[in-house]
C-alpha positions in Angstrom: 22.0 19.0 47.3 23.6 21.9 45.8 21.1 24.4 46.2 20.2 23.5 49.4 23.9 23.8 50.8 23.9 27.3 49.3 20.6 28.5 51.0 21.6 27.3 54.1 25.1 28.9 53.9 23.1 32.3 53.6 22.9 34.4 56.5 19.8 33.2 58.9 18.2 36.8 59.0 17.7 36.9 55.7 16.3 33.3 54.9 14.0 34.1 57.3 12.8 37.5 56.9 12.7 36.3 52.7 9.9 33.3 54.0 8.0 36.3 55.8 8.4 39.1 53.8 10.2 41.8 56.0 11.3 43.6 52.9 12.3 43.9 49.0 15.8 45.2 49.6 17.2 42.7 51.8 16.4 39.5 49.8 16.3 40.7 46.2 20.1 39.0 45.8 18.3 35.9 47.6 15.5 36.2 44.9 17.9 36.9 41.7 19.7 33.8 42.4 17.2 32.0 43.2 15.1 33.0 40.1 17.9 32.4 37.5 18.4 28.1 39.0 14.9 27.7 38.6 14.3 24.8 36.1 11.4 22.8 34.6 11.9 20.0 32.4 9.8 19.8 29.6 9.0 17.9 26.2 10.4 20.5 23.5 8.2 22.7 22.3 7.8 22.8 18.5 8.5 26.9 19.0 11.2 26.6 21.0 13.8 27.7 18.6 11.6 30.9 17.8 13.2 32.9 21.0 10.8 33.9 23.0 11.4 37.6 23.4 10.1 40.5 26.1 6.9 42.0 26.4 6.6 45.6 25.0 5.2 47.3 28.1 1.8 48.0 28.0 0.7 46.3 25.2 0.4 42.3 25.6 2.2 41.4 22.7 5.5 39.8 22.7 8.1 40.2 19.6 10.4 37.5 18.8 12.3 37.0 15.9 10.4 35.8 12.7 7.1 36.3 14.4 4.7 38.2 16.9 3.1 36.4 20.1 0.1 37.6 22.2 -1.1 36.9 25.4 -4.4 35.5 25.0 -5.1 34.2 28.9 -3.2 34.7 31.8 -3.8 32.6 35.2 -2.8 33.9 38.3 -2.3 31.4 41.1 -1.3 33.6 44.6 -1.3 32.3 48.3 -2.8 34.9 50.6 -0.5 37.8 52.2 1.1 38.2 55.5 -0.9 36.9 58.0 -0.8 36.6 61.5 0.2 33.0 63.4 -2.4 30.0 63.2 -2.3 29.8 66.7 -0.7 30.7 70.1 2.0 28.3 71.1 3.2 30.8 73.8 3.1 29.8 77.2 -0.5 30.3 79.3 0.8 33.4 80.8 1.1 35.4 77.7 -1.2 34.0 75.4 -3.3 37.7 76.2 -0.3 39.5 75.8 0.4 37.8 72.5 -3.1 38.0 71.4 -3.5 41.8 71.8 0.1 42.3 69.9 -1.1 40.4 67.0 -4.5 42.6 66.7 -2.4 45.4 66.6 -1.0 44.0 62.8 -4.6 43.2 61.7 -7.2 45.5 60.6 -10.1 45.7 62.9 -12.8 42.8 64.0 -15.4 45.3 62.8 -14.3 43.8 59.3 -15.0 47.8 58.2 -12.1 47.1 55.9 -13.4 43.9 54.1 -17.1 45.6 53.7 -15.4 48.7 52.2 -13.3 46.2 49.8 -16.7 44.1 49.4 -18.6 46.8 47.9 -16.2 46.5 44.7 -15.4 42.9 45.1 -18.4 40.7 46.8 -17.9 37.7 47.6 -20.2 34.9 46.2 -20.7 31.3 47.7 -21.2 28.7 45.3 -23.1 25.8 46.2 -22.4 22.1 45.0 -24.7 22.8 42.1 -23.6 26.2 40.8 -21.4 25.9 37.4 -18.5 28.6 38.2 -18.6 29.9 34.8 -22.0 30.0 34.7 -22.6 32.3 37.4 -22.4 35.7 35.8 -25.2 34.4 33.7 -27.5 32.1 36.0 -30.0 34.9 38.1 -30.9 31.2 39.5 -28.2 30.3 41.5 -28.7 29.4 44.8 -25.6 31.5 46.3 -25.1 33.9 49.0 -23.7 37.2 48.2 -21.7 38.7 50.9 -22.3 42.4 50.3 -21.5 45.4 52.7 -24.4 44.4 54.7 -23.9 40.8 54.8 -20.2 40.0 54.3 -19.5 40.2 58.8 -21.9 37.3 59.1 -20.1 35.6 56.3 -18.7 32.3 57.8 -14.9 31.9 57.2 -13.1 28.9 58.9 -10.7 31.2 60.8 -13.5 33.2 62.7 -14.6 30.1 63.7 -14.8 29.3 67.7 -14.7 33.5 68.1 -11.1 33.8 67.5 -10.1 37.4 66.7 -6.5 37.3 66.6 -5.0 34.3 64.5 -4.6 33.2 60.9 -5.6 36.5 59.6 -4.9 38.8 56.6 -2.2 41.7 58.4 -1.9 45.4 57.1 1.6 44.1 55.7 0.2 41.5 54.0 -2.7 43.4 52.6 -0.5 45.8 51.4 1.8 43.2 49.6 -1.7 42.2 47.4 -2.1 45.5 46.6 1.8 45.7 45.4 1.0 42.7 43.8 -1.9 43.6 41.5 0.1 47.6 40.9 3.0 45.2 39.3 0.6 42.5 37.1 -1.3 45.7 35.7 2.0 47.2 34.6 2.7 44.1 32.9 -0.6 43.0 31.2 -1.6 46.6 30.7 -3.2 47.1 27.2 -1.9 50.1 24.7 -5.2 50.8 23.2 -7.2 51.6 26.4 -6.8 53.3 29.2 -9.0 50.8 31.7 -7.4 47.2 32.5 -11.2 46.1 32.2 -11.6 47.0 28.7 -9.1 44.2 27.4 -9.3 41.8 30.1 -12.5 39.6 31.3 -11.4 39.0 35.0 -12.9 36.3 37.1 -11.7 35.5 40.8 -12.0 32.8 42.8 -10.7 32.1 46.7 -11.2 29.1 49.1 -13.5 29.6 52.1 -11.0 31.4 54.2 -11.0 35.4 55.3 -7.4 36.1 54.5 -7.7 34.5 50.9 -11.0 36.8 50.0 -8.9 39.4 51.9 -6.3 38.8 49.5 -7.8 38.6 46.4 -10.0 41.8 47.2 -6.6 43.7 47.6 -4.9 42.3 44.7 -8.1 43.5 42.8 -7.6 46.5 44.1 -4.3 47.2 43.1 -5.1 45.3 39.6 -7.4 48.3 38.9 -5.2 51.0 40.3 -4.5 52.6 37.1 -8.2 53.4 37.0 -8.9 56.4 38.5 -12.3 56.4 39.3 -11.9 52.7 40.7 -8.6 53.9 42.7 -8.3 53.7 46.2 -7.7 57.3 47.8 -4.1 57.3 49.8 -2.4 60.2 51.6 0.6 59.4 50.0 -0.3 59.1 46.8 1.0 61.8 44.2 -0.5 62.6 40.8 -0.4 59.8 38.3 2.1 57.5 41.0 1.8 54.6 42.9 1.9 53.9 46.8 5.0 53.5 47.6 6.4 50.0 48.0 8.1 49.6 51.5 6.2 49.1 55.1 6.8 51.9 57.1 3.7 52.9 59.0 0.7 53.5 58.2 1.1 50.9 55.4 -1.1 51.5 52.7 -4.5 50.8 53.7 -4.3 51.9 57.2 -4.4 55.3 55.5 -7.4 55.2 54.1 -10.4 57.2 54.4 -12.9 55.1 54.8 -16.1 56.8 54.5 -14.0 58.9 51.2 -13.5 55.6 49.5 -17.5 54.6 50.0 -18.4 58.1 49.0 -16.0 57.9 45.4 -17.3 54.4 44.9 -21.1 55.7 45.0 -20.3 58.5 42.6 -18.1 57.0 40.3 -18.2 53.5 40.8 -22.2 52.6 40.8 -22.3 50.5 37.4 -22.7 46.9 38.0 -20.2 46.3 35.5 -17.5 47.3 37.4 -17.9 45.1 40.1 -15.9 41.7 40.4 -17.2 39.1 42.3 -15.1 36.5 44.0 -16.3 33.2 44.0 -15.8 30.6 47.0 -17.0 27.5 46.1 -17.9 24.7 48.1 -18.1 20.8 48.4 -16.9 18.9 45.2 -16.7 22.2 43.0 -14.0 23.3 45.2 -10.3 23.0 43.1 -7.8 25.6 44.8 -7.6 23.2 48.3 -7.9 19.4 48.0 -8.2 19.4 51.9 -11.4 20.7 52.0 -12.5 19.0 48.9 -12.2 15.6 49.7 -10.9 15.4 54.0 -11.0 12.2 54.0 -9.4 10.8 51.3 -6.7 13.4 51.9 -5.7 12.3 55.0 -5.7 8.7 54.2 -3.0 9.5 51.4 -1.4 11.4 53.9 -0.9 8.2 56.3 0.0 6.3 53.4 3.1 8.8 53.6 3.7 8.6 57.0 3.5 4.7 57.1 6.5 4.4 54.9 9.7 3.1 56.3 11.8 6.1 54.5 9.4 9.4 56.0 9.7 6.9 59.3 13.2 7.1 59.1 13.4 11.3 58.1 11.1 11.5 60.4 12.9 9.7 63.8 15.6 12.0 62.4 14.0 14.9 63.9 13.6 14.0 67.5 16.6 16.0 68.5 14.7 19.4 67.2 11.5 18.7 68.6 13.2 18.8 72.0 14.8 22.5 71.6 11.1 23.1 70.1 9.5 22.2 72.9 12.2 24.6 75.4 11.5 27.4 72.7 8.2 26.8 71.6 6.2 25.7 75.5 2.8 26.0 73.4 3.7 23.1 70.8 2.9 20.3 73.2 -0.3 21.6 73.2 -1.3 20.6 69.6 -0.2 17.3 68.1 0.4 16.0 64.6 -2.8 15.3 62.5 -1.7 11.5 62.6 -0.6 11.2 66.4 1.1 8.7 67.3 1.8 7.3 63.8 4.3 10.3 63.3 7.3 9.7 65.0 8.0 13.3 65.7 4.0 13.5 66.4 4.0 17.3 66.5 2.5 19.6 64.1 5.6 21.1 62.1 3.1 23.5 60.2 2.4 25.1 63.3 6.4 25.4 64.4 7.2 26.5 61.2 4.6 29.2 61.0 5.9 30.5 64.3 9.3 31.3 63.3 7.9 33.0 59.9 5.6 35.2 61.9 8.0 36.5 64.3 10.7 37.3 61.7 8.2 39.4 59.4 7.3 41.4 62.1 10.4 41.5 63.7 9.4 40.5 67.3 12.3 39.3 69.7 13.2 36.1 70.7 12.1 36.4 74.2 9.0 38.5 73.5 6.2 36.6 75.2 8.9 34.1 76.3 10.4 35.3 79.4 11.5 32.0 80.4 14.2 32.0 78.0 15.6 35.1 79.2 17.2 32.8 82.4 19.0 30.5 79.4 22.6 30.7 80.1 23.1 32.7 76.8 23.2 36.3 75.8 20.5 37.9 74.1 22.5 37.4 71.1 23.3 34.0 71.1 19.6 33.5 72.4 18.9 35.0 68.6 21.0 33.0 66.3 19.7 29.4 68.0 16.1 30.8 67.6 17.1 31.7 64.0 18.7 28.6 63.7 16.3 26.4 65.1 14.0 28.2 62.1 15.8 27.1 59.6 15.8 23.3 60.9 12.0 23.2 61.1 11.8 24.9 57.5 14.1 22.6 56.0 12.3 19.5 57.9 8.8 21.0 56.8 9.9 20.7 53.4 11.0 17.2 53.9 7.8 16.2 54.6 5.9 17.5 52.3 8.6 16.9 49.8 7.5 13.1 50.7 4.4 14.3 50.4 3.9 15.1 46.8 5.9 12.2 45.4 3.0 10.5 46.0 0.9 10.3 42.9 -2.7 10.6 43.7 -2.1 12.6 46.9 -0.2 15.5 44.4 -2.7 14.8 41.6 -5.6 15.2 44.6 -3.6 18.4 45.0 -2.7 20.1 41.7 -4.6 18.3 39.5 -8.2 20.1 39.7 -7.0 23.8 39.6 -4.5 22.2 36.3 -7.1 20.8 34.7 -9.9 24.0 35.0 -6.9 26.6 33.7 -6.7 23.4 30.7 -10.3 23.3 29.9 -10.4 27.3 29.7 -7.0 27.4 27.5 -8.8 24.9 25.2 -11.7 27.0 24.8 -9.9 29.9 23.7 -7.9 28.1 21.0 -10.8 27.0 19.5 -12.2 30.4 19.3 -9.3 32.2 18.6 -8.2 29.6 15.7 -11.8 28.7 14.3 -11.8 26.0 16.2 -9.4 24.0 13.9 -6.5 23.3 15.8 -8.6 20.4 18.4 -11.3 19.6 16.2 -13.9 21.2 18.3 -16.3 22.5 16.0 -18.3 25.1 17.1 -18.8 23.6 20.5 -16.1 24.9 22.2 -16.9 28.6 20.7 -20.3 28.1 22.0 -18.8 26.9 25.0 -17.1 30.2 25.7 -20.0 32.1 24.8 -22.5 30.6 26.6 -19.6 30.8 29.9 -19.5 34.4 29.4 -21.7 37.5 29.5 -22.3 39.8 26.4 -20.2 42.7 27.9 -17.2 40.1 28.0 -17.5 38.8 24.5 -13.8 40.0 22.7 -11.8 40.5 26.3 -9.3 37.9 27.0 -9.3 35.6 29.8 -7.9 37.1 33.3 -8.3 34.8 36.3 -7.1 35.1 39.3 -6.8 32.2 42.3 -6.6 33.2 46.1 -5.1 29.9 47.4 -2.5 29.0 50.2 1.2 27.6 50.2 0.3 24.2 49.7 -1.5 24.7 46.8 1.1 26.9 45.1 4.0 24.1 46.7 1.5 21.3 44.6 1.0 22.6 41.2 4.7 23.3 41.2 5.6 19.9 42.1 3.2 18.5 40.1 4.8 20.7 36.7 8.4 19.3 38.2 6.9 15.5 38.5 6.5 15.2 34.7 8.7 17.6 33.5 11.8 17.1 35.4 14.0 13.8 35.5 13.8 12.7 38.8 16.1 13.6 41.8 18.3 16.1 39.2 19.5 19.8 41.3 17.5 21.7 38.4 14.5 22.0 41.0 16.0 21.3 43.8 16.3 25.3 44.6 12.6 25.2 43.9 11.6 22.5 46.0 13.6 23.2 48.9 12.0 26.6 49.7 8.7 27.3 50.6 6.4 29.6 48.7 6.7 33.0 50.8 3.4 35.1 51.4 2.1 37.0 48.7 3.9 34.5 46.3 2.2 34.6 42.5 3.1 31.7 40.0 1.4 32.8 36.7 0.6 30.6 33.9 0.4 32.3 30.5 -1.3 30.8 27.5 0.8 32.7 24.3 -0.5 32.9 20.6 2.6 32.3 18.2 1.1 33.6 14.6 1.8 31.5 11.8 4.9 32.5 10.0 3.3 31.4 6.3 -0.1 32.9 5.5 -3.0 29.7 5.5 -1.3 28.4 8.4 -2.8 27.9 11.8 -1.2 30.2 14.6 0.3 27.7 17.3 0.4 28.4 21.1 2.3 27.9 23.9 1.8 28.1 28.0 4.7 29.7 29.9 5.2 29.8 34.0 6.4 32.6 35.8 7.0 32.5 39.6 6.9 36.1 41.5 7.9 36.0 45.2 6.1 39.1 46.9 6.3 42.2 47.0 7.1 42.5 43.4 8.0 46.2 42.5 8.3 44.8 39.2 7.2 41.6 37.6 9.9 39.2 36.2 11.2 39.8 32.5 11.9 35.7 32.3 9.8 33.1 33.0 10.7 30.1 34.6 13.2 28.4 32.4 12.3 24.9 31.0 15.4 22.1 29.8 13.8 19.7 27.6 15.3 16.5 28.2 17.7 15.4 26.6 19.2 18.4 25.7 20.7 21.3 27.7 19.6 24.7 26.3 16.8 26.1 27.8 13.7 27.4 26.3 11.2 30.0 27.4 7.9 27.9 26.3 6.2 24.5 26.4 3.6 23.6 23.8 -0.2 23.3 24.2 -0.4 19.9 23.5 2.8 18.8 26.2 0.9 21.1 28.7 -2.6 18.9 28.0 -0.4 15.6 27.9 1.4 16.7 31.4 -2.4 17.1 32.8 -4.0 13.8 31.8 -1.1 11.9 33.2 -1.8 13.8 36.1 -4.9 13.1 36.6 -4.5 9.5 35.5 -3.7 9.4 39.4 -6.6 11.0 41.5 -9.3 8.7 43.1 -11.9 11.0 43.7 -13.0 11.2 39.8 
């Protein structure tokens, strides 16, 4: 495994910090090298020889030899930003001290910052009977609006049981997501308008977690930061300048004056058109988290994988690692695997990896809240080295487990199929509307559906969709692309599949229109894919390379028909349809 060997040879501190996102400088070289190795194998797009060009800054247009390209729709899937650990894994005598430490890394438990952001980006609960695309037009929907007056009672998964320390978005995570939004605005701001919303019809969706909702809110805040009346006031902002991209205290949101923000909001942002609802879907309507949509089915599918000889062999080999982890992470023994005795290692590897990533992200010494390690016959530096080595091994084994999960066609289809199907259907509507509906034989139905799904104020604007989700969501989508686009067991994908999506990673699909070269011909459409890890100081100028087998020369777009075929084949493995 060439790419894995390269990754494992890198400095361990850089590896862990890359996953925890300690900062952009230390990992910039790593990210560039990893990005250059990314390959997704696809059918050759009919326009692959057209030479996909570079987006003009602030135009939404791409120039290439022989024609012009226009971005017609954007779909951003992002992981939530930096967060605190999901649970405490320290010894009982340090549990209270550790909980207090993590509380210093997150906004106040009174949710004042969430309430502040909810004034512009309120949360809407969509029940099973609500159609997500009709949400803006359906005045009789049975949903709950989490406005500033009610959001504190809005139940999110990590708040159940009175938890106030674990699984929450940190100040650092809010900072990351804000800058991701700024970077996206810089790429997609139109040259003929000052306001982002004048050109783009923004809709946002999130899973039912406070960290994903708040990540979406801060992303949108950054996305609209070019609009002066919508900008959060910050002490270190100069005229026409962005908030500095660093993690020095205070971070962006820590320096906000809440009262000033609310006052500015009420006087300059009072119109309903300036609000963007964040929709949280329940039950069968959820497309971003298969474990929430079909929990029992997902457990059964994972049990099927865990019972395979290959999985058992790999997991059994992790027994020595498990023993070392119990020594360094005492609380890990309190939480067994979801599969109990059926999994040879019988521990929760996500919790174990979480412990390393979160501590590294916030520069916690190995002995902090782990005083028993001070009595080891090792120096502090060697203890740190051993801890980081265990972190690498733990993350590697976790990735190996999920690689096995996502090789199961039905499990992968349940995880990635609904989200990809959702954006595919919207792409189809855009194509039918833009091309006079002739390309797909949809007649006027596509246009009528598109108009019905959008309020009058949004007609003429292009779709810009934001999906706030989790690492396993992004990983599933990436594996879904790989499974259809890439030859089995080639090295091209190993550099991607050997790494876990870091906090605030953005996976962006663009629907691009290629203007017909000859008059009378229809325009054609291709799909491009970008992978940007956070924080994004500048949007990558190159999309993920696509290598069309059996050729070796990369292209940077896939024909829309091939993209549709990919999703059809993927959904063929779904059991919940």
